TORMIFI-115344 format. One record per residue (C-alpha): residue number from 0; residue in one letter; x, y, z. Coordinates in pm, 1 decimal. Last residue first. Layout:
N
<r n="NUM" res="A" x="X" y="Y" z="Z"/>
...
This chain:
274
<r n="273" res="X" x="-3565.8" y="-1394.1" z="-10585.8"/>
<r n="272" res="X" x="-3652.8" y="-1540.8" z="-10251.6"/>
<r n="271" res="X" x="-3373.0" y="-1726.7" z="-10079.2"/>
<r n="270" res="X" x="-3046.9" y="-1601.6" z="-10269.5"/>
<r n="269" res="X" x="-3201.4" y="-1251.3" z="-10284.4"/>
<r n="268" res="X" x="-3242.6" y="-1234.1" z="-9939.5"/>
<r n="267" res="X" x="-2892.4" y="-1357.2" z="-9859.9"/>
<r n="266" res="X" x="-2726.2" y="-1111.4" z="-10118.9"/>
<r n="265" res="X" x="-2944.9" y="-815.3" z="-9988.1"/>
<r n="264" res="X" x="-2851.8" y="-880.6" z="-9635.6"/>
<r n="263" res="X" x="-2493.5" y="-884.0" z="-9721.6"/>
<r n="262" res="X" x="-2487.1" y="-597.2" z="-9960.5"/>
<r n="261" res="X" x="-2689.0" y="-375.4" z="-9727.0"/>
<r n="260" res="X" x="-2500.9" y="-445.8" z="-9435.6"/>
<r n="259" res="X" x="-2175.7" y="-375.2" z="-9627.4"/>
<r n="258" res="X" x="-2303.3" y="-58.6" z="-9744.0"/>
<r n="257" res="X" x="-2429.2" y="25.3" z="-9407.8"/>
<r n="256" res="X" x="-2050.5" y="-4.2" z="-9270.7"/>
<r n="255" res="X" x="-1966.5" y="-259.7" z="-8997.0"/>
<r n="254" res="X" x="-1913.8" y="-252.2" z="-8642.3"/>
<r n="253" res="X" x="-2197.1" y="-519.8" z="-8608.0"/>
<r n="252" res="X" x="-2427.0" y="-328.9" z="-8346.7"/>
<r n="251" res="X" x="-2368.9" y="4.5" z="-8564.7"/>
<r n="250" res="X" x="-2455.9" y="-154.5" z="-8901.3"/>
<r n="249" res="X" x="-2750.0" y="-329.8" z="-8747.9"/>
<r n="248" res="X" x="-2877.5" y="2.2" z="-8652.2"/>
<r n="247" res="X" x="-2804.7" y="148.5" z="-8980.4"/>
<r n="246" res="X" x="-3004.6" y="-157.2" z="-9143.8"/>
<r n="245" res="X" x="-3287.1" y="-103.1" z="-8916.5"/>
<r n="244" res="X" x="-3324.1" y="266.4" z="-9027.8"/>
<r n="243" res="X" x="-3250.0" y="191.1" z="-9361.9"/>
<r n="242" res="X" x="-3575.1" y="-58.3" z="-9352.8"/>
<r n="241" res="X" x="-3770.3" y="224.9" z="-9238.8"/>
<r n="240" res="X" x="-3953.6" y="273.1" z="-9595.4"/>
<r n="239" res="X" x="-4075.2" y="-43.0" z="-9557.8"/>
<r n="238" res="X" x="-4359.4" y="53.4" z="-9331.7"/>
<r n="237" res="X" x="-4419.6" y="55.9" z="-8941.5"/>
<r n="236" res="X" x="-4754.0" y="256.5" z="-8843.3"/>
<r n="235" res="X" x="-4667.5" y="515.7" z="-8571.0"/>
<r n="234" res="X" x="-4619.8" y="488.6" z="-8190.9"/>
<r n="233" res="X" x="-4235.9" y="409.7" z="-8248.2"/>
<r n="232" res="X" x="-4102.5" y="634.9" z="-8511.5"/>
<r n="231" res="X" x="-3767.3" y="706.3" z="-8371.5"/>
<r n="230" res="X" x="-3710.2" y="411.4" z="-8328.0"/>
<r n="229" res="X" x="-3826.1" y="110.6" z="-8521.5"/>
<r n="228" res="X" x="-4178.8" y="35.3" z="-8571.9"/>
<r n="227" res="X" x="-4255.9" y="-334.3" z="-8481.3"/>
<r n="226" res="X" x="-4579.3" y="-356.5" z="-8661.1"/>
<r n="225" res="X" x="-4728.3" y="-229.7" z="-8991.9"/>
<r n="224" res="X" x="-4520.4" y="-371.2" z="-9134.6"/>
<r n="223" res="X" x="-4324.9" y="-683.2" z="-9032.0"/>
<r n="222" res="X" x="-4004.4" y="-454.7" z="-9109.1"/>
<r n="221" res="X" x="-3749.5" y="-704.9" z="-9235.2"/>
<r n="220" res="X" x="-3349.7" y="-709.1" z="-9291.2"/>
<r n="219" res="X" x="-3193.5" y="-1056.3" z="-9377.8"/>
<r n="218" res="X" x="-2915.6" y="-1217.5" z="-9156.0"/>
<r n="217" res="X" x="-2690.9" y="-1501.7" z="-9231.2"/>
<r n="216" res="X" x="-2446.1" y="-1283.9" z="-9399.3"/>
<r n="215" res="X" x="-2406.7" y="-1052.1" z="-9115.6"/>
<r n="214" res="X" x="-2246.0" y="-1338.1" z="-8898.4"/>
<r n="213" res="X" x="-2406.4" y="-1393.0" z="-8532.1"/>
<r n="212" res="X" x="-2203.0" y="-1304.0" z="-8240.1"/>
<r n="211" res="X" x="-2297.2" y="-904.2" z="-8212.4"/>
<r n="210" res="X" x="-2676.2" y="-1044.7" z="-8305.5"/>
<r n="209" res="X" x="-2673.7" y="-1205.6" z="-7968.0"/>
<r n="208" res="X" x="-2590.1" y="-886.4" z="-7792.9"/>
<r n="207" res="X" x="-2849.6" y="-696.4" z="-7973.5"/>
<r n="206" res="X" x="-3104.1" y="-959.2" z="-7893.1"/>
<r n="205" res="X" x="-3177.9" y="-833.3" z="-7504.1"/>
<r n="204" res="X" x="-3316.2" y="-519.4" z="-7666.7"/>
<r n="203" res="X" x="-3251.3" y="-263.5" z="-7375.6"/>
<r n="202" res="X" x="-3382.2" y="45.3" z="-7556.8"/>
<r n="201" res="X" x="-3560.8" y="-75.0" z="-7886.8"/>
<r n="200" res="X" x="-3358.9" y="-43.7" z="-8198.8"/>
<r n="199" res="X" x="-3285.3" y="-403.2" z="-8259.1"/>
<r n="198" res="X" x="-3665.5" y="-445.3" z="-8230.9"/>
<r n="197" res="X" x="-3719.7" y="-296.4" z="-8563.3"/>
<r n="196" res="X" x="-3638.3" y="-582.3" z="-8759.2"/>
<r n="195" res="X" x="-3368.2" y="-859.3" z="-8823.4"/>
<r n="194" res="X" x="-3475.9" y="-1180.7" z="-8986.4"/>
<r n="193" res="X" x="-3246.6" y="-1487.7" z="-8925.1"/>
<r n="192" res="X" x="-3106.1" y="-1699.9" z="-9223.3"/>
<r n="191" res="X" x="-3187.2" y="-2069.6" z="-9242.6"/>
<r n="190" res="X" x="-2999.8" y="-2292.2" z="-9528.5"/>
<r n="189" res="X" x="-2820.0" y="-2535.1" z="-9284.3"/>
<r n="188" res="X" x="-3002.9" y="-2685.8" z="-8996.5"/>
<r n="187" res="X" x="-2690.0" y="-2660.5" z="-8771.3"/>
<r n="186" res="X" x="-2686.0" y="-2298.3" z="-8802.4"/>
<r n="185" res="X" x="-3050.3" y="-2295.8" z="-8637.0"/>
<r n="184" res="X" x="-2906.6" y="-2489.6" z="-8356.6"/>
<r n="183" res="X" x="-2663.9" y="-2239.9" z="-8296.1"/>
<r n="182" res="X" x="-2907.0" y="-1958.6" z="-8339.8"/>
<r n="181" res="X" x="-3107.0" y="-2103.7" z="-8030.7"/>
<r n="180" res="X" x="-2780.9" y="-2130.8" z="-7812.3"/>
<r n="179" res="X" x="-2731.0" y="-1757.0" z="-7903.6"/>
<r n="178" res="X" x="-3049.7" y="-1678.6" z="-7776.1"/>
<r n="177" res="X" x="-3387.4" y="-1608.3" z="-7956.5"/>
<r n="176" res="X" x="-3518.3" y="-1274.6" z="-8101.8"/>
<r n="175" res="X" x="-3549.5" y="-1350.5" z="-8426.0"/>
<r n="174" res="X" x="-3833.0" y="-1152.2" z="-8634.9"/>
<r n="173" res="X" x="-3860.9" y="-1447.1" z="-8886.5"/>
<r n="172" res="X" x="-3645.2" y="-1743.7" z="-8883.9"/>
<r n="171" res="X" x="-3586.3" y="-1752.9" z="-9255.1"/>
<r n="170" res="X" x="-3576.4" y="-2001.6" z="-9520.5"/>
<r n="169" res="X" x="-3450.9" y="-2368.0" z="-9588.0"/>
<r n="168" res="X" x="-3534.3" y="-2732.0" z="-9581.4"/>
<r n="167" res="X" x="-3417.9" y="-3044.8" z="-9688.5"/>
<r n="166" res="X" x="-3057.8" y="-3047.6" z="-9535.5"/>
<r n="165" res="X" x="-3226.1" y="-3112.2" z="-9184.6"/>
<r n="164" res="X" x="-3551.9" y="-3237.0" z="-9235.0"/>
<r n="163" res="X" x="-3552.0" y="-3455.5" z="-8888.3"/>
<r n="162" res="X" x="-3409.2" y="-3143.3" z="-8725.0"/>
<r n="161" res="X" x="-3724.5" y="-2916.4" z="-8800.6"/>
<r n="160" res="X" x="-3999.4" y="-3098.9" z="-8591.4"/>
<r n="159" res="X" x="-3749.0" y="-3153.2" z="-8267.8"/>
<r n="158" res="X" x="-3644.5" y="-2773.4" z="-8304.2"/>
<r n="157" res="X" x="-3992.5" y="-2636.8" z="-8273.6"/>
<r n="156" res="X" x="-4074.1" y="-2737.5" z="-7945.0"/>
<r n="155" res="X" x="-3792.4" y="-2605.3" z="-7740.3"/>
<r n="154" res="X" x="-3798.6" y="-2287.3" z="-7934.2"/>
<r n="153" res="X" x="-4158.8" y="-2226.7" z="-7871.8"/>
<r n="152" res="X" x="-4224.1" y="-1854.8" z="-7712.5"/>
<r n="151" res="X" x="-4279.8" y="-1712.2" z="-8033.9"/>
<r n="150" res="X" x="-4138.9" y="-1873.0" z="-8367.3"/>
<r n="149" res="X" x="-4266.9" y="-1737.7" z="-8705.3"/>
<r n="148" res="X" x="-4102.1" y="-1926.8" z="-8978.3"/>
<r n="147" res="X" x="-4079.2" y="-1787.6" z="-9342.5"/>
<r n="146" res="X" x="-4019.1" y="-2123.7" z="-9539.7"/>
<r n="145" res="X" x="-3828.6" y="-2160.5" z="-9845.8"/>
<r n="144" res="X" x="-3962.4" y="-2324.2" z="-10154.4"/>
<r n="143" res="X" x="-3903.8" y="-2651.0" z="-10333.9"/>
<r n="142" res="X" x="-4266.8" y="-2703.4" z="-10418.9"/>
<r n="141" res="X" x="-4269.2" y="-3073.8" z="-10237.1"/>
<r n="140" res="X" x="-3999.4" y="-2944.5" z="-9979.0"/>
<r n="139" res="X" x="-4203.0" y="-2637.8" z="-9887.8"/>
<r n="138" res="X" x="-4511.3" y="-2851.5" z="-9874.4"/>
<r n="137" res="X" x="-4371.0" y="-3086.7" z="-9644.7"/>
<r n="136" res="X" x="-4301.9" y="-2813.6" z="-9413.0"/>
<r n="135" res="X" x="-4659.1" y="-2685.1" z="-9457.8"/>
<r n="134" res="X" x="-4773.9" y="-3023.9" z="-9318.3"/>
<r n="133" res="X" x="-4519.6" y="-3051.9" z="-9059.6"/>
<r n="132" res="X" x="-4629.6" y="-2685.2" z="-8956.9"/>
<r n="131" res="X" x="-4996.9" y="-2784.0" z="-8940.2"/>
<r n="130" res="X" x="-4938.3" y="-3072.2" z="-8713.9"/>
<r n="129" res="X" x="-4740.2" y="-2868.5" z="-8479.1"/>
<r n="128" res="X" x="-5001.4" y="-2598.7" z="-8448.9"/>
<r n="127" res="X" x="-5256.7" y="-2863.8" z="-8401.0"/>
<r n="126" res="X" x="-5061.4" y="-3034.7" z="-8114.2"/>
<r n="125" res="X" x="-4961.8" y="-2666.3" z="-7987.4"/>
<r n="124" res="X" x="-5354.3" y="-2564.0" z="-7965.6"/>
<r n="123" res="X" x="-5357.0" y="-2539.4" z="-7596.3"/>
<r n="122" res="X" x="-5058.2" y="-2365.8" z="-7535.7"/>
<r n="121" res="X" x="-5188.5" y="-2022.1" z="-7546.5"/>
<r n="120" res="X" x="-5091.7" y="-1661.1" z="-7593.6"/>
<r n="119" res="X" x="-4745.3" y="-1674.6" z="-7623.7"/>
<r n="118" res="X" x="-4724.0" y="-2020.6" z="-7758.1"/>
<r n="117" res="X" x="-4676.3" y="-1948.0" z="-8128.3"/>
<r n="116" res="X" x="-4536.9" y="-2214.2" z="-8358.5"/>
<r n="115" res="X" x="-4441.1" y="-2161.4" z="-8739.7"/>
<r n="114" res="X" x="-4609.3" y="-2047.2" z="-9086.1"/>
<r n="113" res="X" x="-4583.3" y="-1735.1" z="-9250.5"/>
<r n="112" res="X" x="-4510.1" y="-1858.6" z="-9509.2"/>
<r n="111" res="X" x="-4414.6" y="-2122.2" z="-9768.7"/>
<r n="110" res="X" x="-4194.5" y="-1905.4" z="-10000.6"/>
<r n="109" res="X" x="-4158.7" y="-1709.6" z="-10358.8"/>
<r n="108" res="X" x="-4493.5" y="-1774.2" z="-10489.1"/>
<r n="107" res="X" x="-4568.0" y="-1711.9" z="-10859.6"/>
<r n="106" res="X" x="-4926.5" y="-1581.0" z="-10876.8"/>
<r n="105" res="X" x="-5268.1" y="-1711.7" z="-10907.2"/>
<r n="104" res="X" x="-5094.1" y="-2072.1" z="-10852.9"/>
<r n="103" res="X" x="-5274.8" y="-2350.7" z="-10936.4"/>
<r n="102" res="X" x="-5124.8" y="-2651.1" z="-10732.8"/>
<r n="101" res="X" x="-4984.8" y="-2417.0" z="-10492.5"/>
<r n="100" res="X" x="-5327.8" y="-2215.0" z="-10452.6"/>
<r n="99" res="X" x="-5500.0" y="-2549.1" z="-10385.4"/>
<r n="98" res="X" x="-5254.2" y="-2672.3" z="-10123.9"/>
<r n="97" res="X" x="-5295.2" y="-2359.8" z="-9954.3"/>
<r n="96" res="X" x="-5698.2" y="-2388.3" z="-9960.1"/>
<r n="95" res="X" x="-5644.6" y="-2734.5" z="-9814.1"/>
<r n="94" res="X" x="-5426.2" y="-2599.7" z="-9549.1"/>
<r n="93" res="X" x="-5755.3" y="-2393.4" z="-9440.7"/>
<r n="92" res="X" x="-5950.8" y="-2714.6" z="-9459.7"/>
<r n="91" res="X" x="-5716.4" y="-2852.8" z="-9191.7"/>
<r n="90" res="X" x="-5774.4" y="-2546.9" z="-8968.7"/>
<r n="89" res="X" x="-6122.9" y="-2620.3" z="-8938.5"/>
<r n="88" res="X" x="-6127.7" y="-2673.3" z="-8585.9"/>
<r n="87" res="X" x="-5985.0" y="-2313.3" z="-8523.1"/>
<r n="86" res="X" x="-5930.9" y="-2255.5" z="-8165.0"/>
<r n="85" res="X" x="-5562.8" y="-2159.1" z="-8251.6"/>
<r n="84" res="X" x="-5479.7" y="-2248.4" z="-8590.4"/>
<r n="83" res="X" x="-5466.5" y="-1902.1" z="-8728.4"/>
<r n="82" res="X" x="-5223.8" y="-1820.0" z="-8436.3"/>
<r n="81" res="X" x="-4976.5" y="-2062.7" z="-8657.6"/>
<r n="80" res="X" x="-5023.8" y="-1847.5" z="-8950.7"/>
<r n="79" res="X" x="-5125.0" y="-2035.6" z="-9276.2"/>
<r n="78" res="X" x="-4933.3" y="-2040.8" z="-9586.6"/>
<r n="77" res="X" x="-4867.2" y="-1868.0" z="-9906.7"/>
<r n="76" res="X" x="-4575.8" y="-1615.4" z="-9984.5"/>
<r n="75" res="X" x="-4599.6" y="-1311.3" z="-10220.7"/>
<r n="74" res="X" x="-4360.6" y="-1123.2" z="-10397.5"/>
<r n="73" res="X" x="-4420.3" y="-703.9" z="-10434.6"/>
<r n="72" res="X" x="-4183.1" y="-485.2" z="-10591.1"/>
<r n="71" res="X" x="-4235.9" y="-495.3" z="-10958.8"/>
<r n="70" res="X" x="-4555.8" y="-651.2" z="-10929.5"/>
<r n="69" res="X" x="-4748.9" y="-392.9" z="-10781.9"/>
<r n="68" res="X" x="-5128.8" y="-417.1" z="-10858.9"/>
<r n="67" res="X" x="-5082.2" y="-819.3" z="-10887.2"/>
<r n="66" res="X" x="-4883.3" y="-817.6" z="-10558.0"/>
<r n="65" res="X" x="-5167.0" y="-610.3" z="-10363.3"/>
<r n="64" res="X" x="-5458.3" y="-792.6" z="-10511.4"/>
<r n="63" res="X" x="-5311.7" y="-1138.7" z="-10428.8"/>
<r n="62" res="X" x="-5250.2" y="-999.8" z="-10060.8"/>
<r n="61" res="X" x="-5591.1" y="-862.2" z="-10042.4"/>
<r n="60" res="X" x="-5778.8" y="-1174.7" z="-10183.4"/>
<r n="59" res="X" x="-5558.9" y="-1390.5" z="-9945.5"/>
<r n="58" res="X" x="-5667.7" y="-1204.0" z="-9631.2"/>
<r n="57" res="X" x="-5962.2" y="-1408.8" z="-9472.2"/>
<r n="56" res="X" x="-5756.2" y="-1733.6" z="-9617.5"/>
<r n="55" res="X" x="-5496.1" y="-1736.9" z="-9372.0"/>
<r n="54" res="X" x="-5184.1" y="-1489.3" z="-9267.8"/>
<r n="53" res="X" x="-4973.7" y="-1479.8" z="-9600.0"/>
<r n="52" res="X" x="-4622.4" y="-1352.4" z="-9618.0"/>
<r n="51" res="X" x="-4550.9" y="-1058.4" z="-9840.0"/>
<r n="50" res="X" x="-4198.7" y="-1015.9" z="-9951.2"/>
<r n="49" res="X" x="-4069.9" y="-661.5" z="-10071.5"/>
<r n="48" res="X" x="-3840.1" y="-586.1" z="-10333.7"/>
<r n="47" res="X" x="-3662.5" y="-259.7" z="-10443.0"/>
<r n="46" res="X" x="-3605.8" y="-86.9" z="-10118.6"/>
<r n="45" res="X" x="-3361.2" y="222.8" z="-10181.7"/>
<r n="44" res="X" x="-3506.1" y="497.7" z="-9994.0"/>
<r n="43" res="X" x="-3730.9" y="645.8" z="-10275.7"/>
<r n="42" res="X" x="-3872.2" y="301.4" z="-10320.6"/>
<r n="41" res="X" x="-3992.4" y="250.1" z="-9979.9"/>
<r n="40" res="X" x="-4164.6" y="619.1" z="-10017.5"/>
<r n="39" res="X" x="-4318.3" y="522.0" z="-10341.0"/>
<r n="38" res="X" x="-4432.9" y="186.5" z="-10165.1"/>
<r n="37" res="X" x="-4620.8" y="366.2" z="-9899.8"/>
<r n="36" res="X" x="-4780.5" y="631.4" z="-10161.5"/>
<r n="35" res="X" x="-4922.1" y="319.7" z="-10347.3"/>
<r n="34" res="X" x="-5059.9" y="178.9" z="-10024.9"/>
<r n="33" res="X" x="-5181.4" y="497.9" z="-9917.7"/>
<r n="32" res="X" x="-5562.4" y="467.3" z="-9763.8"/>
<r n="31" res="X" x="-5570.7" y="73.2" z="-9770.5"/>
<r n="30" res="X" x="-5238.0" y="45.5" z="-9570.1"/>
<r n="29" res="X" x="-5397.3" y="-42.4" z="-9247.3"/>
<r n="28" res="X" x="-5609.3" y="-288.9" z="-9422.7"/>
<r n="27" res="X" x="-5323.2" y="-511.9" z="-9427.6"/>
<r n="26" res="X" x="-5203.7" y="-578.7" z="-9774.1"/>
<r n="25" res="X" x="-4869.7" y="-444.8" z="-9702.3"/>
<r n="24" res="X" x="-4808.1" y="-716.4" z="-9428.7"/>
<r n="23" res="X" x="-4400.8" y="-685.0" z="-9449.2"/>
<r n="22" res="X" x="-4151.5" y="-942.3" z="-9415.9"/>
<r n="21" res="X" x="-3835.0" y="-969.7" z="-9622.9"/>
<r n="20" res="X" x="-3762.4" y="-608.7" z="-9691.1"/>
<r n="19" res="X" x="-3508.8" y="-614.0" z="-9955.5"/>
<r n="18" res="X" x="-3267.1" y="-338.3" z="-9999.2"/>
<r n="17" res="X" x="-3086.7" y="-156.7" z="-10288.6"/>
<r n="16" res="X" x="-2757.2" y="-16.4" z="-10411.5"/>
<r n="15" res="X" x="-2574.1" y="-340.5" z="-10434.2"/>
<r n="14" res="X" x="-2182.2" y="-393.9" z="-10449.6"/>
<r n="13" res="X" x="-2085.8" y="-758.2" z="-10452.0"/>
<r n="12" res="X" x="-1945.8" y="-878.3" z="-10128.6"/>
<r n="11" res="X" x="-1584.9" y="-993.6" z="-10095.3"/>
<r n="10" res="X" x="-1444.1" y="-623.9" z="-10088.7"/>
<r n="9" res="X" x="-1652.4" y="-545.5" z="-9780.4"/>
<r n="8" res="X" x="-1491.9" y="-814.7" z="-9587.8"/>
<r n="7" res="X" x="-1719.5" y="-1080.2" z="-9478.5"/>
<r n="6" res="X" x="-1788.2" y="-1120.5" z="-9097.1"/>
<r n="5" res="X" x="-1594.9" y="-1426.2" z="-8974.1"/>
<r n="4" res="X" x="-1797.1" y="-1682.6" z="-8822.8"/>
<r n="3" res="X" x="-1930.0" y="-1778.2" z="-8453.9"/>
<r n="2" res="X" x="-1827.7" y="-1401.4" z="-8366.8"/>
<r n="1" res="X" x="-1582.2" y="-1392.0" z="-8072.4"/>
<r n="0" res="X" x="-1690.9" y="-1401.7" z="-7716.4"/>
C-alpha cells in the first residue's frame, strides 16, 4: 500500500539541529532527585523544547514549579486527564480550576491537555469523560490553543465528539497506536498530528505498519516520560534524552534520514506549540 501522502524531500524542509519532546511528565516525583540533570542530558542530545501536559490539580504545583525553574526548555499545558474523571464525583470542580488557570495564567499555556477518553480500565465513567472532554475542547476553541488528546480503547467513542468541531480544533493524538482507518479519520479533522514514542521500538509493535503509510510531516516525537521507555532502555525510567532513539527508529520505519525526521517533526511541533 502506498503512503497516503508523499513524504517531503529533504530539500523542502528547513534544516534544524534540535528536537522537540511534545509529551513528558517531568514534574513527576520520579524526577525529583535529578530533574536538572535530566534536562541537561536532553539538551546535550539536541532536545531544545519539552511540552509538559497536566494531569489534574494534585500535580499543578509541581508542573508550574518545573516550568518556572526551567523556562528555556519547558512549556506547560493545562487540562484534566480522562482517568482523573473516573470515580471522581467532583470532576466539574476540577474543570473550574482549569478555567481559572486559563483566565489568570500563572505561566503561558501552550495547549489544553492531557485530555481525552480512556476506557482501558473501566467504561463506567464514559459519560463523564465525554462531558469533560467536550468542555475542554470548547476551552481550546475559546483560548485558541491546541489539544493534547489521550485516546485509549476509545476510538469509536471519540470521533463523534471531535467531528462536529472539524476545522475549529487542532492538536496531537498523543501516543498514537490506532489503525490506518483511525488515522484516516484523524486526517479528515484537519490540523492534527500524531504523537510517536518509544512503543515503536518494541518487538511486534502493531503500529509500525500503520506508520509506514502516514506522512512524516504529520508526526511529532514524544517520550511520555517517565513511561514507555524505548528499547534498549526498557526497564528504566524514560526521559527526554531518549528522543533521538525514537527518531532513529522512525527514520528506519519511514526509510528516511534522521535529519529529515528531525526537521519534519520539529516543524510540526513548532507550528502547534511554540
